[in-house]
Structures are given as structure tokens and as C-alpha cells.
Phi, psi and omega in degrees: 000319186303314181299324180293318177299317181300315184293334181274319182285333178233140169237147181276160176298325179298314180298314183291321180296324177293321178294320179296313181297326182278359179073026184275349178290122185173209183303329182268346179216114177244138178249127184236130175270111184256029183296145170212139178221156172304130186307328182284349184256308182212158178246104187298316183293320179294320178296324177298317180297329182284320178195138179201175178292132181307131179088354183284156172241160182267121177264105186270104183292341176288328179275324184266066179205172176280099186283353177271348183282144176286352183254146184294140165060026176294150182304139174283179175288166177302316183293321178297312181297314182300316180295317184295308184287333175298322178292340177270006177084018182262123173251180179289349179258003184274135169276119182258129175244127185247144175211169171215171186257020183298149182294339178287337186117308179215132177222297184269341182303319178296331176296313179295322176303312180295322179302314178300316180294321180297331178263022169090006183268123183266327185275075183218136184223161174251138176287114183294121180096345175068188184293328180304313182280333174303313179291316182301324182276359174084021179282158187291148173229162181211160172256357181286123181267120181280156178239087183293145176292133179303149180229168177259122178239128177253119184257137172225116183295127175269099185300336182293339183263006185227134174243140178262169177303316182298320179292325179291320177299314180299324184290336178303323179271323187271336182050045180285337179217153176284151178234125177244130181254127187265006183283165176302153186304318182298322179286323176297316182285340180092013184268353177221146179289154178239097182052044178086352181266133174301142182249185187148195181211167178287134180307135176086355182280158181247144182258120169229096179307134188301331181293346177301333185271356182254143174283174179298332181277347181099010175269161177288139177291168181292160178303318182298318179293320180295316179301321180293323177299314178296318180299316181300328180268007178059036175265121183266109183287355176272356182243162182305140185217136176234140180252145179219166179199223179271315183214030174080016181260294183290344172304330182290341172293325176296314180299318179293315181299316179294322179300320179297335178271003178101358180264107188264356191246026177291127178270157176242133173278103191298319181286332179047208187298329179304316179281316183302317181301320184277338188245333185282147176295153184309323183292346181260014177240100184274122182217128177292331180297315179295321180296319181293322179296321181293000000 
């Protein structure tokens, strides 16, 4: 079972380049660049216009989110998501392949992958190694922006893949599901600020920095290596699991890694630490910094 799951959740640059060369990008196969960067560092949309995978469209995570929420990148409504991806030529029968141009290899693509899954879409994959390795391996790029024919996409939110603040608060006492936090260790422990925000973690959560699942080249590690990472942290993939981070993005790397191991039902706490910090009572924000001050 595991190899089949692996081949669907991840596609190789070789597989995608062959699909591009064969002219298969179209209504049945859409390639989406889901890059996002801090505005002061890089401009994702402009970089897309300069070069991207032939036939790809730009998936703007700034547009495809709940823009009324005070928290970054919260899921949009079903109708918003359906309308947005439909304009990108994605129907319910389309195989979607996502990538981004982050220097790590992959950063935001797993978030977009999880979004599609959260809205009921099964045929969705991440390009293993991302755009960085696509270019490194010599695959084609273009500045030509394609105009896909609009499609009809019907979205239905899968509540099992999403956790709310209220559910996370309840779980602190009930421990109905495991919680894995994908942020760097210093932010999890509370010893370093996160973009000006005091850091720390949800009581009972376990820390697995998302980069743990990536090789030095930016590819996903093997299933065996991923399973060992979860085992070392005493995370039981046979039991309920929810992932969290700073704003619901790198948490999706946890969901993807578990999916590769055959666990398809990892939920993501969409508000993550950004929401938790502002809404949770002080006793529910574990920080070594506060302990040291005391």
C-alpha cells in the first residue's frame, strides 16, 4: 500500500517533465505554483511571470484564504475555494500537482495540497524537490503564462481534516488526539521570538520541525526515515493526530509526511500558534522563557 500512496502524494520531476513534454497539462492535469514569500524578500507572482513550469498557473494563497480573519492564511469558504480553483481550470476530475520556489525545495506547496484535500479533492500531489530541483535537473521553464479554460469545481469541507481553537482547547484536558508542532525548536520552547510574536507551545504537544522530513537537497525523505522520525518522538500513527505550527502552513508538512506513511487523516489546526497566542489562557501557553524569568 505504501508505494501507491507515495506515488500519489508525491510526483517526481521526471514524471512531471514527461507529462509536460507529452502535452498532458490541461483539464485532466493542472500544475500550480503555490509560492509565497515575505513581501520584503521576494515577489512570488513576479517570479512566476519570469519563469515557471510550462503550463503552470499561479495559485495565490493570499487570494485563496479567509480575508476577513485576523489570522494569516485561514481556509476560505467552500464557495470561495471552488470559485478560485475553478478559474484555474481545476475540476473535481483534475489531477493537481503543486510546487513552490522556496530555497528549501518545498515550503508552501504542502499547505495548498492540504487545502485541496480539506475541500474533498483526492487527486492532488506535491512535486518532490520543488522548483529548485526542477531547475537544477535541467527541466524546461517558460515565461509564457497559460490561460486555462475555466472549470467547475464543487468543494465540500472535510471537517475531519480541520481543528478549531475550541477543539484544541478541549483536547488539552481530554487528550483525545496527539498534537505535533512543526516549528523550529527555539520557537516551540519559547526561547526565541517568531516575527515579533512571543513563542511557546500548546500543552502536551510534541515538536518535530518540518525540515526534519526533507533531505539536504530538498526532497522528501523515504517512508522508512519518516516513520523513524515519528517513532523517535513517540508519535503513534495508528492514533488520531493533529498538526500545528505558526500559521497553519508548515503543519501541512506533518500531514504530508504522515500521509506518505499511509495515515490519511491528519488534521491541521488552521489558526495554529498565531490564534492560540491571542486566544488561549496564559496557563495554556508553555514557554521556557517565562519559566526562566520566574
